[in-house]
N, C-alpha and C positions, 0 to 999 in steps of 0.2 A: 504494500500500500504506500503510495506517495501522497504527501500531505501538502496542502496549501494553507498558509496562515495569512488571513486578510487583515491588514493593519499591523504595521511594523513600528508601533510606538513604544512607550516605556513598559508595556506589558507584552505586546505581540512579538517584539524583536527578541527579548530573552526567551520567550516560549519557542520561537522558531529555532533559536540557537541550541536550546536544550534538546529539541527533537533531532536536529542534525547531529548533535554529540552522541545520541543514542545509536547512530548508524543509519538512520533513515534519511532519504532525500527530501528536501523541503523547498517549496517555492513560496517566497514571501511577496505579497502584493501590497503596494503602498502608492498613494497618490503623489508623493513627493519625489520628483526626478532626482534631486540632489541626494536624498537619503538612499534611493535605489542604487545610484552610482557609487556612493561611498561604501555601502555594504558589499557590493560586488568587487570592490577594490580591497576589501578586508579592513576598511576603516570604520570604527565604531562611532556612531553618531550620538551615543549616550555614554560618554566616558566615565561618568560618576557611578555607573552600574558595575558593581564588583564582579569580576570574572568574565564580563561580557566581551571586553576587548580581545581577550585570548581566544574566545570561541569565534568571534567575527573574523579575526585574523586567520584562524585555522580553516574555517568552512565558507567564509564569504566568497561568493562567485563560483563555488564548486558544489558541495552538498547543500549549501544554503544559497539559492539563486534568487535575487530580488528582481521583481518586475513591476511595472505599473499597468499591465495588461491582463485583465481577467481571462481573456480568451486563451492566452498562453497557459494559464493555470488549469483551464478546463481540459486542454489537450494533454497535460502532463500528470494531473492528479485525479484521484478518486475519493479524496476526503478533504473537507474544508473546515477550518477553524476560524471563526470570525471574532475579532477582538478589537473593535473600534470604540472610541470614547462616547460616553453618554453624559451630557452635561445637564445641569438644572439652571434655569434663568433666575432673574430677580424675583419672579413670582413663585419660585421653588418647584416649578413644574418641569419634568424631564423633557428634553428636546430630542426626539427620536429621529431627527433628520439624517444623521450619519448612519444609523442602523438601517433605516428604510432604504437609503440609497445603496448601501452595500448589498443588501439582500435582493433589491430589484435587479442590480447588475448580476448577481449570482444566479437569479432565477432565469436569466437569459441564456446561461451557458451550462447549467447543471444537466447531468445525464441520469438515466435510470440507474437506481441502486447505489447512488453516491451517498456518502455520509456527510452531514452538515452538523457542526457543533458550534453553539454560541458560547463565548466566554465572558463577554461584557456583563458586568453586574447590572441587573435590571429589576424593575418592580415585578413581583410575583404575577404570573399570568402572561407575561410579555411573549415568551417563546410560542405559546399555544395560540394566543389571540392576535398577535401582531406579525410575528415572523412566519408562522406556518401558512396563513392566508396568502402572504406574498409569494412564498415558494410554491404553493399549490397552483398558482397561475402558470407555472412552467409546464404543467401537464405531465411531469415526470413522477416516477415512483422512487422517492428518495427516503433516506433515514435521517431523523432529526433528534438531536440531544442537546442538553445544556450542562456545561461544566464551568462554574464560576472561577475566574482567576482569584487566587488567594495570596497574592504576592505582597511584598512590601518594597517600595522603590528603594534601590540601593542593595537589596538582598534578594532580588528576583530569581537569580539562578539557583541559589540554594533552596528557595521556597518551592520552585517547580520540581526540583530533584528530591526534596526531603519531606515537604509538607503534604499531608493527605489530600488527594483530589476527590471532589464530590461530583458524581455524574448521575443525571436523571434523563431518561429517554421519553420521547413522546409516546412510545410504545415499548414493549419488552425487547423486541428485536433491535430497535434503535439504541436502547440502553446497553444491550449486550455488545453491539458493535463498537460503541464509543468506549466502553469499558476495556475491550480488547485493544483498541488503539492506544489509549492512554497508559495502559499497563506496560507498553513497550518503552516508555520514556519517563514514567513516574514511579517512584518507589512504592507508594501505597495509593490504591484507588478504591473508593467506596461507592458502590452503586446503590442509589436510593430509589424509592418507589416510582417517582415521576418527575417531570421537569419543574413543576411548580414547587415541589418540596426542595429541590436543589436550588431554585431561585431564592426561596425564603431563607434557606440555611445561610447563604452569603449575606443577605440583608440583616438577618438576626445577629450575625457576628458584629457588624458595624453598629447596630443599635445597642448591643450589650456594652461595647466600648463607650459609646456616647453617654449612655445612662450612668455608667459607673464613673466616668470623668465628671459628670454633673454632680454626683454624690460627693466626689473628692473636692470639687470646687465649693460646694456648700459647707462641707466640714472644715475646709481651709478657712472660710470666712468665720465660722464658729470659733475656730482656734484663735484667730486674730483678735476677736472680741473678748475672748477669755484669757488672753495672754499666754497661749500654749503654742509650742512649736509643732506645726502639723507634721513635719518630716520625722520628728521624734515619735510622735503619736503613730504615724503610719508604720514606721520600722518595728515598733513593739506590738502593734495591733495585728499585723499580718501573720497568718498561719494557714494551716491546711483549709480551714473553713472561712477565712476572711482574706479578701484580696483588695485592699483599698488602693485605688489608682493614684498616680501623680496628678495634682491639680494643674490648671493652666488653660491655654487657648486650644481650640480644636479647629484644625484646618485640613486641607488636602482633598483629594478626589473622593475619599471613601466615607470617613466617619461623619462629617457634617452633611453629607448628601443622602445616604441610604435611609435615614429615618424619615425623610420626606416622601419616600415611596409608600410608606404606610400612613403617615399623617394626612396625606392628600386624599385618601379614600376610606380611612377607617377612624373610629373613635379610639384614639390611643393617648389618653391624657398624660401618662407618665413619660412616654417617649417625646411628646410635644413639649412638656415642661423641661425636660432635660436639654432639648435644643435651645430653649429660651435662656436657661441658666448659662449654658456654655457660650452662647453668642453675647450674653450680657457681661462677660468677664472683662471686655475691653473698657467698659464704663467703670467697673470696679477698680481696675488698675489705674485708670486715668484719674479717678477721684482721690487716689492716694498721693498725687502730686501735691506737695506742700505749698505751692506758690500759685498765684492767679495769672501771672504772665512771666515770660522769659523764654530762654532757649531750651527746648526739650529734644533729646535724641531718641529715636526708636532704633534699637539694635536688633538685627535679625529680621529679615523681610520674608524669607522663604517659609512655607508652611511647616517645614521640619528641617532640623539641622542637616547639613551636608547633602541636601537635595535641591538643586537649582530649579525651583518650580514655585510659582506664586499661586497655584490653583487654590482658591477659597482660603487663602492665607488671611489671618486676622490682623496682620500687621498693616495692611493697606487701610482697612476700616479704622484701625487705631490712629494712623496718621491723619485721616480725614476728620476724625473726631477731635483730635488735638488742634488741628487747624481751625475747625469750627469754633472751638473754645477760645481762640485768639492767641494760641502759643506760636512761637517762632520755631517751626519743626524742622528737624534734620534727621538723617537716616544713615545707617551703615550696615553692611552685611559682608562677611568674609568671602561670599561667593559672587558678589557683584562689585564691579569697579565704579568709579565716580560717574562716568558717562551713563552707564546703565541705570544707576540710581536716579540721576537727574532727569532721565527720560520718563521716570515714573511720576514726575511732578513734585519732587521733594528735594531739598538741598542736601548735599552730601557733607558728612563730617567724619574726620578721624581724630579730631581734637576733643576727646571726651572730657578732658579736664576743664574745658571752657564752657561746658553745658551747665545749665542751672538744674537740670534734672534729666534722668535717663530711664527709659523703660526697656528692660531686657526681655525681648519676646522669645528668643531662642537661647540655647546654652552658649553659643559663640565662644567656644573654648579658646580661640585665638585672642579674645579680648579679656579673658578672665583675670589675669594678673594685673592689668591696668585698672580694671574696674574695682578690684579689691581696695585700691588706694583711695577711691572716692565712693565707696559703697554706701555712705550715708546719703548720697544723692541718687542711688540706683533703686528702682522698683524691680526687684528680681522675681520675675514670674516663674522661673525655673528652679529656684532654690539652690543655685550653684555657688553662691558666694558665702555660704555658711562655713 
């Protein structure tokens, strides 16, 4: 079986590389000509992804051939894995345009008895109610399954190789075929009863994290009011039956997004309240600034340390909030240079000692020793200066 991976982004490219590393031939389909060219030259377009450069250098252009032509994939492959991004807008409603377009193009080239697997994290019911009707228009007899990506950017290679994969088929035959495919390149594969179960499993993981971070944020605020060190409390409270999370901001493609898949269609007050609590933390930290005006630096712009990505980061809303309150706002991040930061509409600074206040949004280990010298001016959302 030869596999096509449609979407060579931060999830799809590591997946295609892991499949190639298992000994299988892979065709990767992506709309970016530059990305396709680089991959075929053995150049990794996601250098911050651990282990990926080695695999791209080894297989790019050979066992992993990148193309931007769906027809080429149709001629070469009999299994398709689709992993294109699904975003939510300001109204918190998913934008399915990328998925729809990918499957419409796939429906034009699919052949009888081909296997199609969706990996993009989606609201429960999407595979059956949105994807299947699009593929049905092909008139072909195909097999359809869902297997959510369960990666963590920066550690995707190890996650695909070591973390259990969940698979659900639109029917038993589809589930069995997908199980057999993934078993060739994943260490552990769990076949569940159907696609909707597999879809909700992934969403539930994100919701679990979001709700527990909200609990940590609320307990963190309780500790501050009671004069207690939350980090000491957490260290001594955690055991086999208690897992208090770290408090802080919640950003990225996953945790702040997936709860909306349920909030939008169901009565889930706990999940909704957790979203409100986590989103409100920027106001909580901003309220801790002890002055009404002056120079304030926001340090750490990415949604997570060591990942050059601004997707749903809370740092940009924090900057906007501070500017709205009248502060003279500056920013810095170890992964962004001066020009990149200024393009975001905020002034750059690396002169932290000249700031009247600093909000540390990420760990920013590079800045740690300098910040210790002025920690009385630092609002440490990560607890790293203790």
